[in-house]
C-alpha positions, 0 to 999 in steps of 0.5 A: 500500500502507498500513501498519496497527497492529493490536490482536491478539486475544491477552489477555496482558501480554506481547503487549499492544502494537500490531503493524504489518502491511502492508495489500495487499488490493486489494478492501478499504480499511484503516480503524480498527476493521476486523476482520482476520485476521493471522499472529501469533507466530513460528509465524504462527498465523492470529489475529483482530485489529482495526485501530487506525490506518492510515499510508502510511509504514512505521515507522522501523527495520523492513524486513520486514512480515507481511501482513494476510490478510483483512479482515472489516469487518462484524465490527469496530468503528466508527472512533469505537469504536476511538478510544474503546477506545484511550482506555480502554486509557490511562484504565483501564490495561487491555490493548488487547484488553480495551478493544476487546472491550467494543464486541463482542457476543462470539459473533458466530457464534451461529445457534441460535434465541434468546429475545426479550429483550422477552418478557413485557413489556407496554406500552400506547401512551402519548402525551407527558405535559404538563410542569410549568414546571420540566420544560419549562425543563429540556427546553428547555435539552436541546432547544436543545443538540440543535438546535445539534448540539453536545456538552454535558453536563447534570446533571438534579438532581430530587427523587424523583418530580419527573418526570425520566423524562418529560424523558428521554422527550421529549428522546429523542423530539426526538433520534430525530426528528432522525434520530439515535440514543440510549442510555439507561442504568439502574443495575440489570439488574433495572430494565431491564424497567421502563424498556424498558416506559416507552420502548416505550409511547412509541416502540414495540418495533421501535425499541429494542434491549436490552443488558446483561451477562445476555444470552446471547452469542446474544441479544447478537449478535442485538441488535448485528445490529439496531443495525448494520443500522440496524433500531433507533435506541434502546438501553436497558440497564445499564452495558455498553449504553454501548458500543452500536455506533451511528454517529450518537449524539445523546443519552445518558441515565444515570438514577440517575447516582450508582449504583456499578453504573456502575463495572465491577469487572472489567478493564477497570474503566471508569466508564460515565459517563466512557465516555459523556462520551467518546462524546458528545464524539466524536459532538457528542451531548448527555449527561444525568445524572439523580439526586435524590442526585447523587454529590458529585463530579458535583455539584461538576463542575456547580458548576465549570461542567463540567456544566450543572445543571438542577433539578426541585425539586418533585414532578411531582404537587405532593404534598409530599415525605414526612414523615420521622421518626427513631426512636432505637433506643437508647431503644427498647432502654432501654424493653425493646423489642428487636424489629426494629420500633420502637413507632412503626413498628409503629403506623404499619404498622397504620394504613397497612394498615388504610387499604388502603395499601401499605408498603415496609420497607428493609434494606441487608443480605440473608440471614436474619441476619448470622452465627451465633455462640457466646454463650459464647466468641464463635466465628463460622463463617468461610469457609476460602477467603475468610476472611469470616463465613458467612451463615445462609440459612433457606430453604437451612437452611445457612451460605453464603459470599456470595463463593465460594458455599461451603455448610456445615451449621449447627453445633448445638454450638460446635466451639471450646468445646462450648457449646450456646448458638450460633445466629443473631444480627443481622438480614437481610431474611428475619428482617424478613419473618418478624417482619412476618408475625408482627406483621401476620398478615393482610397479604400480605408479600413479599421483594425481594432478590437471593436472592428473584429468582434464578429467571428471571422472579421479579423481574417477578412480584414487582413486578407483584404489588406494583404491582397491589396484590396485595402489601401489604408489600414488604421488600427491600435496595437493589433496593427503593430504586431506581426503584419508582414505586407510587402507593399506597405510603404508608409506608417503614420504614428498619429500620437506616439506619446499616448503611452508615455504618461500611464502610471507604470514604470514600464511606460517608456519601454512600452512606448519604445516597443509600440513605436518600433514595432509599428514602424517595423511594418513599413518597407518589408518589400524591396523598397525602403519604407518611411515612418512619420512619428507625430508627437507633442513630446519630441524631446523625449529620450524614448521617442528619440531612441525609437525614431533612431531605431536604436535599442541599445541607447534606449536600453542603456538609459532604461536599465540605469533608471531601473537600477537606481529606482530598484525596479525589475530586474533588480527587484520583484514587485508585489502588488496588493489590491484591496477592494470593497463597496465601502470606500472607507473599509477599503482604505482602512484595510489597505492601511492595515495591510501596509502596517502588517507588511512593514511589521513582518518584512525585514528592512530589505523590503520597501513597502509603498502605499497605501494609495488609490489604484489608478482605476480606483473604482471598478464593477462597484468596488473601490480599489486601493493598493500597496506595492512591495519591492523585494530585492532580487533573490529575496522573493520567497519571504514576501511570497510567504508573507502574502500567503499569511496575509491572505489567510488573515484577510479571510478570517477578519470579518471587518476586512475589505471584501477582496484582496488580490496579489500580482507579482511583477504585474505587467499593468498597474491599472 
């Protein structure tokens, strides 16, 4: 007989521990990850569980044990997946069952007919392309690591259009030829079809499974079934694809590794890159992180030798990087031009369209305009539940809250002062689209943002029209900055480059540099040099100057110096505690007590900041206050342990605020 510790499928803090059961099933072997049925609670309710560990000896001090009722090994986790889940529980300070469920498809009983996730994808068979010297050198390094079957991590630092994807493809070809398995992560679900098509062209549809959070439980169950039965050896998808239940991983690729979407914003708040590192190490696999604008943290790791850096400094086709021109919009206003389009951008758009070329206009904000306001008293309609300004959407003809979805009619008269001078001010993608159609009436113009692609299949249709030349101008938010590879794009206009510079986040400079550089990277991917026009009210910004010069090293040197002096990652780990309640006074009091307790239990090495209002102070009817702890690099564990204790104290204290959430190294402080 054996004794097994079990993660019970009961998602509460009160039951977030491992429970020991007696294994007395002669026809089944106890192994970590195995799904079981066990009697749970004083009522002995039959409950699902997952074996965390196995021992031949009973825990000390316990005489009687409940028995495992049934083993369901085909529905569980691999040993490595369970080990990773246990690591996630500690790393992310989440519940055991939350971590375990990351590796499960959800509705494993789904029987109804499911839609093929490949439906509508087209891919002509394609042979490997010839590599240039830089690509070949990078591939050789990865291939050598694959041959040694040793865990190694690479940062593939290549300018936009340098051919990183072809390196991924040929490295994956070698991996699969060795009889091993691979995972490719992309930052957005919307980019999955493009990536799948590239890999389908090389490896065929039959070898690939697709995993992302928008699959229905039935679809996800089917894809998991293919993986577990060995019918596929390559998984492509967004963040959650890192949990693909492979048992012989050889290569994990994370494309555009700098993207914030690789960090989960729901518990467990994992970073897909950290999970990939953990899984690659367990399998003796190779990890490749690719980006033209790597996060400062990961570039620092490459300088410290944690990652091996491989560089692709030139575009694949040898065409120079696009010419970049910065326009000072303050001078435009002085000259009497209050349009969204500077004189230079208008002129270059006309030239581009006359030459039969295409253009992309980038604005990192969705909606027709930022807000409605009264010009006389300053009144701005706000969501009563979330406390943020409502956004005007032209197509809906209404004001919409982007957080809770609340909709209200547009006021004709200011409810505060009765003035009729109330209306839309600011700029969004719809307004840019409207102005572009006014300036260039003959051009075929489309918008690509989250609002325009809500209807199923609309994203693929918009991209297909643009790629085939049926659209002349594509206007969009950050979706257009990611992964578009259209040879006929000659001009990229960045409408307002400094939108992200002033968000309340230490990464604002990094985000701005990345967005501008990635958006600029869409230009001149054919045989001719492209052009980028950056419109800004802050031309003196060192970040924008580095982006305009396409000088990552200049940006990085300044950024890493700032972070070191201010003790921001990678020189620390940040713990963000958010305390929420319907009663603002209770939220404030609980946040103050949280800070006081943290200062008392943590050593002087830790910096406890706050409490203060969260940038989004009210959401879904809850007032939100926060505290932030800076844990010096290498001292994360003590703060994690304190966070677990604080969570339990919070739950036991009936006078405390309703909700306490924790995010370690958050990608957003909103």
